[in-house]
BAKE-968308 format. One line per field, with one value per residue: residue number from 1; x, y, z of N, C-alpha, C in turn. Coordinates in pm, whole numbers, plus 50000, padded with zeros to 5 digits. Layout:
i = NUM:...
n_px = X:...
n_py = Y:...
n_pz = Z:...
ca_px = X:...
ca_py = Y:...
ca_pz = Z:...
c_px = X:...
c_py = Y:...
c_pz = Z:...
//
This chain:
i = 1:2:3:4:5:6:7:8:9:10:11:12:13:14:15:16:17:18:19:20:21:22:23:24:25:26:27:28:29:30:31:32:33:34:35:36:37:38:39:40:41:42:43:44:45:46:47:48:49:50:51:52:53:54:55:56:57:58:59:60:61:62:63:64:65:66:67:68:69:70:71:72:73:74:75:76:77:78:79:80:81:82:83:84:85:86:87:88:89:90:91:92:93:94:95:96:97:98:99:100:101:102:103:104:105:106:107:108:109:110:111:112:113:114:115:116:117:118:119:120:121:122:123:124:125:126:127:128:129:130:131:132:133:134:135:136:137:138:139:140:141:142:143:144:145:146:147:148:149:150:151:152:153:154:155:156:157:158:159:160:161:162:163:164:165:166:167:168:169:170:171:172:173:174:175:176:177:178:179:180:181:182:183:184:185:186:187:188:189:190:191:192:193:194:195:196:197:198:199:200:201:202:203:204:205:206:207:208:209:210:211:212:213:214:215:216:217:218:219:220:221:222:223:224:225:226:227:228:229:230:231:232:233:234:235:236:237:238:239:240:241:242:243:244:245:246:247:248:249:250:251:252:253:254:255:256:257:258:259:260:261:262:263:264:265:266:267:268:269:270:271:272:273:274:275:276:277:278:279:280:281:282:283:284:285:286:287:288:289:290:291:292:293:294:295:296:297:298:299:300:301:302:303:304:305:306:307:308:309:310:311:312:313:314:315:316:317:318:319:320:321:322:323:324:325:326:327:328:329:330:331:332:333:334:335:336:337:338:339:340:341:342:343:344:345:346
n_px = 49309:49028:48867:48592:48538:48567:48341:48182:48345:48393:48138:48126:48348:48264:48038:48161:48320:48150:47997:48196:48315:48096:48036:48269:48249:48009:48071:48287:48165:48018:48236:48353:48159:48155:48415:48400:48262:48431:48702:48959:49029:48971:48858:49000:49128:48905:48769:48938:48933:48658:48637:48803:48655:48411:48508:48609:48408:48166:48236:48236:48127:48286:48217:48253:48523:48677:48603:48678:48955:49021:48944:49113:49357:49354:49174:49304:49539:49422:49329:49564:49655:49447:49492:49708:49605:49542:49774:50001:50300:50447:50374:50467:50744:50805:50727:50815:51090:51253:51199:51296:51546:51518:51312:51432:51631:51479:51333:51535:51631:51404:51387:51631:51609:51386:51492:51714:51601:51386:51519:51644:51423:51316:51123:50962:51074:50889:50690:50851:50924:50673:50595:50814:50799:50543:50578:50788:50697:50400:50204:49906:49855:50107:50170:49966:50051:50293:50216:50116:50360:50551:50391:50271:50127:49774:49699:49930:49948:49717:49785:50011:49901:49721:49901:50047:49838:49780:50001:49972:49745:49838:50039:49894:49768:49986:50196:50128:50123:50389:50519:50446:50559:50828:50847:50827:50851:50591:50645:50849:50719:50532:50699:50804:50570:50487:50690:50715:50473:50236:49987:49797:49561:49608:49838:49735:49544:49707:49876:49706:49588:49787:49857:49725:49911:50108:49965:49917:50181:50266:50100:50195:50457:50397:50281:50503:50657:50497:50534:50767:50710:50712:50989:51064:50890:50976:51242:51195:51058:51258:51432:51278:51251:51518:51561:51374:51482:51721:51622:51504:51731:51876:51707:51740:51587:51599:51502:51230:51163:51083:51141:50921:50708:50707:50727:50597:50346:50132:50240:50373:50153:50046:50236:50185:49925:49978:50135:49947:49780:49965:50013:49790:49560:49349:49039:48952:48700:48639:48823:48771:48587:48741:48929:48761:48679:48926:48982:48766:48809:49052:48969:48780:48949:49128:48941:48874:49117:49110:48891:49010:49181:49314:49235:49326:49582:49700:49696:49861:50104:50202:50354:50577:50579:50438:50612:50819:50700:50667:50937:51046:50886:50950:51222:51206:51065:51243:51477:51390:51355:51622:51759:51636:51722:51994:52000:51888:51606:51412
n_py = 52325:52275:52032:52062:52150:51941:51756:51927:51974:51724:51639:51846:51791:51546:51628:51791:51611:51412:51440:51410:51167:50988:51008:50896:50636:50546:50549:50377:50138:50078:50042:49817:49619:49627:49545:49278:49186:49251:49117:49122:49387:49491:49608:49829:49978:50043:50198:50424:50527:50584:50776:50980:51046:51140:51358:51526:51554:51608:51775:51796:52000:52236:52151:51882:51842:51824:51565:51397:51438:51338:51068:50983:50980:50888:50663:50522:50444:50280:50075:49948:49845:49665:49483:49346:49151:48948:48840:48603:48588:48368:48175:48298:48307:48036:47936:48115:48169:48057:48202:48446:48548:48611:48796:49003:49089:49179:49380:49559:49625:49754:49988:50109:50144:50314:50541:50613:50622:50790:51021:51083:51129:51344:51330:51411:51361:51240:51120:50943:50772:50664:50525:50353:50204:50093:49929:49766:49624:49580:49703:49899:49870:49899:50159:50288:50240:50384:50642:50798:50854:50981:51181:51276:51484:51445:51398:51293:51046:50922:50918:50751:50505:50456:50430:50202:50016:50006:49866:49632:49516:49473:49288:49067:48978:48932:48787:48499:48407:48461:48299:48039:48040:48046:47806:47767:47623:47526:47619:47797:47987:48073:48192:48399:48548:48615:48782:48985:49098:49334:49404:49191:49069:49067:48909:48663:48620:48596:48386:48158:48136:48027:47779:47562:47494:47687:47914:47876:47884:48136:48301:48257:48354:48620:48694:48681:48882:49103:49150:49291:49555:49654:49692:49872:50091:50174:50249:50463:50631:50700:50827:51048:51164:51234:51425:51622:51693:51810:52034:52176:52222:52394:52605:52682:52565:52317:52189:52172:51952:51602:51250:51093:51234:51184:50914:50611:50503:50339:50126:49989:49900:49742:49534:49433:49339:49140:48971:48887:48738:48543:48416:48269:48375:48480:48375:48121:48142:48413:48527:48557:48770:48974:49004:49097:49338:49475:49493:49651:49889:49982:50026:50231:50429:50474:50556:50802:50934:50946:51119:51348:51411:51610:51620:51777:51852:51600:51535:51735:51642:51486:51246:51142:51022:50785:50661:50622:50433:50222:50164:50084:49864:49686:49648:49513:49276:49157:49129:48945:48713:48677:48626:48388:48230:48219:48082:47848:47800:47825
n_pz = 52721:52931:53152:53143:52890:52716:52671:52513:52296:52170:52053:51865:51701:51598:51455:51266:51125:51038:50783:50571:50648:50636:50365:50250:50357:50240:49963:49977:50056:49827:49655:49771:49718:49436:49397:49464:49248:49042:49075:48970:48948:49206:49530:49669:49459:49301:49487:49522:49263:49228:49428:49326:49095:49205:49351:49149:48962:49093:49298:49609:49885:50117:50373:50380:50394:50652:50752:50540:50535:50790:50761:50554:50684:50970:50964:50770:50907:51104:50941:50859:51101:51156:50951:51051:51223:51055:50968:51019:51177:51236:51044:50811:50861:50859:50606:50416:50405:50210:49987:50044:49964:49691:49712:49862:49687:49464:49589:49664:49410:49310:49471:49411:49133:49126:49249:49080:48816:48865:48938:48699:48535:48658:48860:49163:49510:49701:49543:49404:49614:49685:49448:49426:49671:49644:49417:49502:49726:49819:49651:49660:49937:50057:49978:50112:50373:50403:50355:50583:50699:50526:50431:50171:49906:49849:49582:49477:49609:49508:49236:49239:49327:49118:48906:48985:48978:48704:48596:48735:48618:48359:48418:48518:48287:48117:48245:48292:48023:47939:48123:48043:47788:47856:47975:48255:48583:48819:49080:49022:48863:49048:49238:49084:49017:49276:49365:49178:49102:49220:49397:49617:49518:49243:49228:49316:49113:48880:48956:49007:48761:48618:48741:49000:49199:49151:49218:49496:49595:49510:49661:49924:49900:49846:50088:50260:50145:50197:50470:50482:50472:50725:50833:50630:50665:50918:50866:50689:50865:51053:50879:50798:51048:51102:50902:50975:51219:51142:51009:51222:51370:51205:51217:51472:51673:51810:52033:52001:51859:51844:51830:51884:51783:51513:51481:51349:51506:51453:51314:51513:51663:51465:51464:51720:51680:51489:51644:51831:51664:51585:51826:51852:51960:51831:51750:51515:51404:51394:51231:50945:50957:51068:50866:50661:50776:50787:50515:50431:50577:50467:50206:50246:50350:50134:49948:50061:50021:49744:49723:49802:49603:49348:49025:48817:48900:48903:48630:48539:48620:48419:48188:48309:48577:48516:48335:48512:48686:48502:48434:48684:48741:48529:48589:48835:48761:48576:48733:48925:48768:48686:48928:49003:48793:48846:49093:49021:49013:48819
ca_px = 49168:48991:48783:48453:48521:48580:48213:48132:48433:48378:48026:48160:48435:48182:47955:48248:48376:48047:47963:48302:48331:47983:48052:48373:48196:47908:48141:48369:48078:47994:48362:48368:48068:48205:48538:48362:48217:48548:48816:49085:49059:48975:48789:49080:49146:48773:48738:49012:48886:48528:48663:48854:48545:48319:48578:48634:48286:48058:48296:48173:48153:48386:48175:48301:48669:48734:48581:48759:49094:49031:48934:49232:49474:49334:49116:49412:49623:49345:49320:49691:49655:49354:49556:49799:49536:49533:49908:50074:50444:50493:50353:50557:50882:50822:50704:50864:51233:51319:51176:51342:51661:51466:51234:51522:51697:51383:51299:51649:51631:51293:51421:51742:51555:51299:51577:51792:51514:51310:51607:51666:51298:51277:51008:51001:51112:50779:50627:50946:50912:50544:50600:50914:50746:50431:50629:50878:50640:50264:50108:49830:49868:50235:50156:49882:50126:50397:50158:50116:50497:50616:50291:50267:49998:49679:49697:50046:49910:49623:49859:50097:49817:49670:50013:50072:49727:49795:50096:49915:49655:49924:50109:49800:49744:50110:50284:50103:50165:50535:50560:50433:50659:50959:50836:50860:50785:50486:50706:50924:50626:50475:50798:50811:50448:50483:50792:50717:50341:50224:49874:49768:49457:49669:49927:49648:49484:49809:49927:49610:49561:49896:49825:49687:50034:50171:49885:49944:50316:50271:50033:50286:50566:50341:50264:50636:50696:50418:50587:50881:50664:50741:51119:51069:50824:51061:51355:51143:51026:51382:51485:51199:51287:51650:51545:51306:51575:51814:51549:51491:51864:51910:51623:51773:51478:51614:51422:51090:51142:51103:51115:50786:50610:50711:50733:50470:50297:50039:50318:50394:50028:50037:50316:50111:49815:50036:50177:49825:49740:50066:49998:49668:49458:49237:48964:48936:48567:48628:48926:48714:48525:48850:48984:48665:48687:49051:48966:48672:48873:49150:48892:48724:49059:49175:48834:48891:49231:49058:48804:49097:49274:49284:49267:49405:49721:49749:49721:49976:50227:50251:50382:50701:50555:50400:50736:50891:50636:50700:51077:51067:50818:51032:51344:51171:51030:51365:51569:51337:51390:51767:51797:51590:51811:52121:51988:51833:51468:51319
ca_py = 52282:52217:51913:52096:52179:51819:51708:52014:51965:51596:51645:51936:51717:51447:51697:51840:51501:51316:51440:51352:51026:50911:51002:50797:50503:50509:50516:50260:50019:50049:49989:49680:49532:49619:49467:49136:49158:49267:49089:49155:49526:49497:49717:49949:50058:50097:50303:50548:50579:50647:50897:51081:51088:51222:51483:51614:51575:51660:51878:51809:52129:52248:52082:51744:51838:51769:51420:51331:51442:51244:50931:50952:50965:50800:50534:50455:50379:50171:49964:49876:49769:49553:49384:49267:49036:48842:48806:48523:48596:48230:48112:48361:48265:47895:47903:48216:48193:48017:48305:48574:48600:48674:48912:49110:49141:49257:49501:49650:49673:49848:50117:50167:50188:50429:50656:50652:50660:50907:51138:51113:51180:51467:51307:51456:51254:51168:51035:50834:50678:50596:50428:50252:50117:50017:49826:49676:49545:49526:49789:49999:49856:49958:50303:50332:50232:50487:50774:50879:50882:51082:51287:51336:51540:51337:51363:51207:50912:50868:50894:50634:50386:50434:50381:50064:49935:49989:49759:49507:49460:49423:49169:48954:48931:48899:48692:48357:48380:48455:48181:47919:48051:48015:47671:47778:47529:47587:47694:47907:48093:48127:48282:48517:48627:48665:48886:49088:49159:49413:49379:49051:49017:49043:48793:48544:48601:48547:48256:48049:48119:47943:47647:47570:47493:47818:48009:47855:47929:48282:48364:48251:48448:48754:48716:48712:49012:49208:49180:49382:49693:49698:49759:49985:50204:50221:50321:50590:50715:50754:50921:51170:51224:51298:51544:51723:51739:51903:52159:52248:52266:52511:52716:52711:52521:52171:52138:52158:51829:51474:51134:51043:51306:51135:50768:50552:50416:50239:50008:49916:49830:49637:49424:49375:49262:49020:48883:48827:48633:48437:48344:48189:48438:48522:48254:48097:48181:48558:48574:48612:48899:49071:49028:49181:49471:49537:49526:49763:50010:50034:50078:50359:50525:50508:50634:50938:50991:50981:51236:51464:51424:51710:51556:51869:51841:51470:51545:51824:51566:51437:51104:51098:50922:50657:50603:50574:50308:50120:50127:50011:49734:49600:49614:49411:49151:49099:49089:48823:48603:48657:48561:48248:48161:48197:47982:47726:47779:47833
ca_pz = 52725:53060:53144:53112:52747:52636:52618:52407:52180:52103:51958:51755:51611:51529:51355:51159:51046:50994:50640:50490:50685:50582:50220:50220:50391:50140:49839:50006:50054:49685:49600:49823:49642:49299:49401:49462:49111:48956:49163:48905:48982:49352:49597:49696:49337:49265:49584:49495:49135:49253:49503:49232:49008:49284:49386:49035:48884:49177:49384:49741:49948:50223:50495:50373:50402:50777:50761:50437:50582:50903:50709:50475:50770:51086:50923:50698:51007:51164:50846:50862:51227:51139:50864:51132:51282:50954:50922:51117:51159:51245:50913:50715:50891:50826:50465:50324:50409:50086:49885:50096:49888:49569:49754:49904:49567:49385:49664:49651:49271:49295:49531:49334:49003:49150:49278:48963:48705:48908:48932:48557:48479:48728:48948:49298:49601:49764:49443:49380:49726:49676:49338:49462:49776:49589:49326:49572:49835:49802:49583:49731:50082:50097:49961:50223:50498:50413:50338:50705:50742:50441:50414:50037:49865:49819:49440:49454:49653:49409:49112:49259:49331:48982:48825:49026:48930:48559:48566:48789:48516:48251:48468:48526:48150:48046:48314:48262:47886:47937:48201:47958:47681:47915:48033:48397:48673:48899:49189:48962:48825:49173:49297:48998:49036:49413:49388:49073:49087:49341:49486:49646:49428:49112:49245:49320:48980:48787:49002:48988:48618:48567:48797:49141:49279:49135:49295:49638:49627:49490:49775:50039:49872:49861:50231:50312:50091:50262:50603:50471:50487:50862:50840:50537:50731:51028:50806:50640:50981:51107:50780:50811:51176:51089:50819:51056:51323:51077:50984:51348:51411:51124:51261:51611:51761:51822:52143:51966:51780:51912:51744:51913:51701:51375:51481:51303:51614:51399:51278:51639:51691:51363:51515:51832:51623:51429:51754:51885:51569:51589:51952:51848:52044:51745:51714:51372:51360:51373:51138:50821:50985:51085:50732:50589:50836:50743:50373:50418:50629:50371:50092:50288:50361:50000:49888:50111:49950:49612:49739:49824:49491:49245:48897:48734:48942:48858:48486:48517:48648:48291:48166:48375:48682:48454:48284:48629:48727:48403:48447:48810:48728:48442:48662:48935:48693:48517:48840:48985:48678:48687:49054:48995:48699:48913:49199:48963:49054:48706
c_px = 49137:48890:48642:48428:48524:48448:48159:48215:48412:48257:48053:48247:48356:48097:48039:48292:48271:48018:48069:48323:48220:47990:48154:48324:48097:47975:48226:48287:48045:48118:48386:48283:48115:48334:48512:48323:48333:48675:48951:49128:49069:48911:48874:49098:49014:48737:48809:48968:48751:48545:48711:48741:48447:48381:48583:48512:48176:48105:48223:48218:48254:48347:48219:48451:48725:48720:48663:48906:49116:49033:49059:49357:49451:49277:49218:49502:49551:49339:49449:49700:49565:49413:49649:49735:49522:49667:49984:50223:50508:50488:50450:50700:50906:50816:50770:51014:51302:51298:51239:51455:51614:51390:51324:51593:51600:51343:51411:51655:51521:51329:51534:51693:51467:51383:51650:51704:51432:51391:51628:51542:51253:51152:51048:51006:50994:50707:50719:50934:50783:50545:50700:50863:50632:50475:50711:50805:50499:50165:50041:49843:49998:50231:50073:49961:50228:50341:50156:50257:50558:50523:50295:50135:49905:49678:49819:50015:49817:49693:49943:50015:49762:49778:50044:49964:49740:49887:50058:49829:49737:49991:50018:49776:49870:50190:50254:50147:50317:50586:50553:50535:50798:50961:50878:50787:50678:50545:50785:50833:50563:50570:50809:50690:50446:50582:50783:50582:50306:50109:49843:49667:49515:49765:49846:49590:49584:49855:49833:49569:49669:49876:49789:49810:50106:50097:49910:50080:50328:50209:50124:50401:50518:50323:50397:50679:50624:50474:50703:50840:50699:50879:51130:51005:50910:51181:51310:51113:51151:51446:51411:51233:51420:51641:51479:51399:51675:51747:51537:51626:51905:51829:51649:51665:51479:51522:51276:51060:51164:51069:50973:50682:50603:50706:50598:50414:50201:50112:50348:50270:49999:50115:50247:49997:49865:50080:50057:49777:49836:50052:49870:49554:49340:49162:48946:48803:48556:48729:48870:48651:48630:48911:48893:48669:48812:49040:48876:48735:48972:49081:48836:48833:49110:49069:48845:49009:49190:48971:48884:49183:49225:49331:49350:49553:49782:49784:49844:50109:50286:50280:50501:50677:50514:50523:50821:50834:50668:50843:51104:51004:50898:51159:51318:51143:51154:51460:51521:51372:51539:51814:51756:51678:51943:52110:51921:51690:51369:51274
c_py = 52224:52106:51945:52120:52055:51767:51793:51999:51836:51594:51737:51867:51614:51513:51746:51727:51409:51322:51374:51205:50941:50902:50897:50655:50457:50468:50390:50131:49979:49988:49846:49582:49516:49538:49317:49094:49164:49242:49121:49298:49542:49622:49841:50039:50120:50213:50433:50610:50648:50777:51011:51135:51179:51358:51579:51637:51643:51769:51893:51938:52120:52170:51936:51732:51780:51617:51342:51326:51344:51100:50891:50932:50862:50664:50454:50380:50262:50050:49881:49792:49646:49444:49294:49144:48921:48793:48733:48529:48457:48162:48166:48313:48122:47868:48000:48238:48161:48117:48439:48633:48672:48801:49030:49173:49229:49386:49605:49709:49778:49986:50187:50222:50311:50555:50705:50702:50783:51034:51181:51176:51310:51452:51342:51339:51173:51076:50919:50728:50598:50489:50317:50154:50031:49905:49723:49580:49496:49629:49892:49992:49919:50110:50361:50336:50344:50629:50856:50919:50995:51198:51354:51407:51426:51300:51278:51063:50847:50834:50768:50505:50354:50379:50235:49972:49906:49872:49627:49438:49400:49293:49047:48895:48875:48787:48545:48318:48367:48333:48054:47922:48014:47878:47671:47670:47602:47673:47814:48022:48157:48225:48411:48608:48691:48776:49002:49151:49221:49373:49230:48992:48984:48925:48665:48516:48542:48407:48142:48032:48034:47799:47665:47575:47627:47923:47999:47914:48080:48356:48367:48350:48591:48790:48754:48852:49126:49246:49280:49528:49746:49763:49879:50109:50261:50300:50458:50686:50778:50853:51054:51243:51296:51426:51657:51780:51839:52038:52242:52300:52392:52633:52755:52670:52371:52114:52115:52027:51706:51362:51083:51109:51253:50982:50709:50453:50311:50113:49924:49837:49722:49513:49355:49288:49133:48920:48814:48714:48515:48352:48260:48246:48491:48396:48242:48150:48331:48611:48624:48749:49008:49106:49120:49324:49545:49580:49647:49894:50068:50087:50216:50466:50569:50584:50781:51008:51031:51106:51363:51497:51524:51655:51647:51862:51708:51475:51630:51755:51505:51289:51053:50999:50786:50587:50551:50441:50194:50071:50044:49872:49638:49556:49504:49277:49081:49051:48962:48701:48573:48586:48415:48168:48126:48085:47854:47696:47780:47695
c_pz = 52862:53042:53101:52964:52661:52584:52505:52280:52101:52009:51839:51652:51530:51421:51237:51066:50985:50844:50552:50519:50625:50430:50181:50248:50285:50008:49859:50005:49910:49621:49645:49743:49498:49291:49402:49320:49013:49037:49102:48936:49133:49409:49622:49574:49294:49358:49552:49363:49152:49330:49416:49144:49081:49314:49268:48947:48964:49273:49518:49810:50062:50348:50496:50401:50532:50787:50660:50481:50697:50854:50633:50559:50879:51048:50844:50796:51073:51071:50846:50988:51214:51050:50944:51192:51183:50906:51032:51087:51162:51108:50809:50734:50845:50676:50367:50319:50277:49973:49924:50014:49762:49605:49789:49783:49488:49457:49652:49511:49251:49351:49454:49201:49020:49174:49153:48849:48740:48902:48786:48494:48546:48812:49091:49397:49656:49665:49405:49488:49715:49566:49368:49564:49722:49498:49402:49664:49804:49753:49672:49882:50132:50085:50075:50354:50512:50402:50468:50750:50659:50407:50275:50013:49825:49671:49403:49494:49553:49278:49124:49257:49192:48891:48855:48972:48780:48528:48631:48683:48401:48293:48472:48387:48085:48112:48284:48121:47878:48013:48119:47844:47730:47981:48181:48476:48753:49010:49136:48924:48949:49239:49216:49020:49175:49441:49289:49044:49222:49433:49498:49547:49291:49116:49241:49182:48882:48825:48972:48842:48553:48611:48943:49230:49271:49216:49444:49676:49614:49608:49898:50021:49893:50008:50296:50270:50163:50398:50597:50477:50626:50870:50746:50600:50843:50974:50756:50756:51039:51010:50787:50941:51168:51008:50898:51164:51265:51052:51111:51396:51336:51167:51406:51708:51778:51926:52110:51893:51867:51816:51762:51825:51559:51368:51440:51405:51563:51354:51401:51676:51588:51409:51632:51780:51559:51535:51818:51795:51577:51714:51957:51930:51963:51702:51564:51320:51329:51273:51006:50842:51002:50950:50652:50643:50788:50597:50355:50467:50529:50246:50125:50294:50224:49921:49931:50044:49808:49617:49762:49703:49389:49110:48808:48769:48898:48710:48458:48548:48522:48289:48246:48489:48626:48397:48399:48677:48632:48419:48571:48800:48641:48515:48764:48869:48638:48626:48909:48900:48682:48813:49052:48901:48764:49017:49151:49001:48937:48661
//
């Protein structure tokens, strides 16, 4: 492409992407507002559900496809970077170390359970990873973060987020009741909720319904847990890179592959954004606006994923992915309680 063709190409790209992008933004704005009204469900889940409904009931035409695809990939990456500005690595290191042992155990159990149970149920690898990551770390946000790396089908992403949401709702209703039945301390319940419930909104809802102290502690634990998406994404990126390198080697085209082509650069920029926040370079007055922007971007991106999802394919997946989500969720909840019992935190 020569320089003279760039001005003509950019308007063409904008025209191609505008219909799908504007559709995702419009639905995402509605999801954001509904999420404020229904905080237990949250904007991201509402966005992906609305996207699925529009895609499968109204069937937007082909002219929407380029913008929807762009939004589901690039805007998704931008949303993760924006989240970094709201995450102080300093705060997490200081307040979350005491919960790290439980978090690491439950995360390991989640991945192991997803692999073993998924293999037994016959669930394919990418969906196993999505459900495992979503249960182990932070629900829809974690699924959103690994999606650009492992590149699953959009209906798999939508299915994984819907499955995670189902067990979030159950946890919010069930955990406080079980906590009181087990006579858990505020900090014990906060640690349990923070390590065994996925999305932040559900952790906050369960924690504060138990007690204010439990809610405060659960939120801090959840913040610590969310940072683990960084090493997980890097490990997945290197695993994907190694697999691609083997494929090229078998095809006799090793030279055509490079790690830079698969490396999740948005995670690097996420770290830069977190470092900026940690260094105190983000004024307090603008932090709520940045948080709102990050929330809206991820809602719009997940809405676009919903707009790409084929409901018939999701239904054809059957009950096995849901059983996988149930098994992994139970394994994480039980392992968190067992670790706390061993270290005397209950």
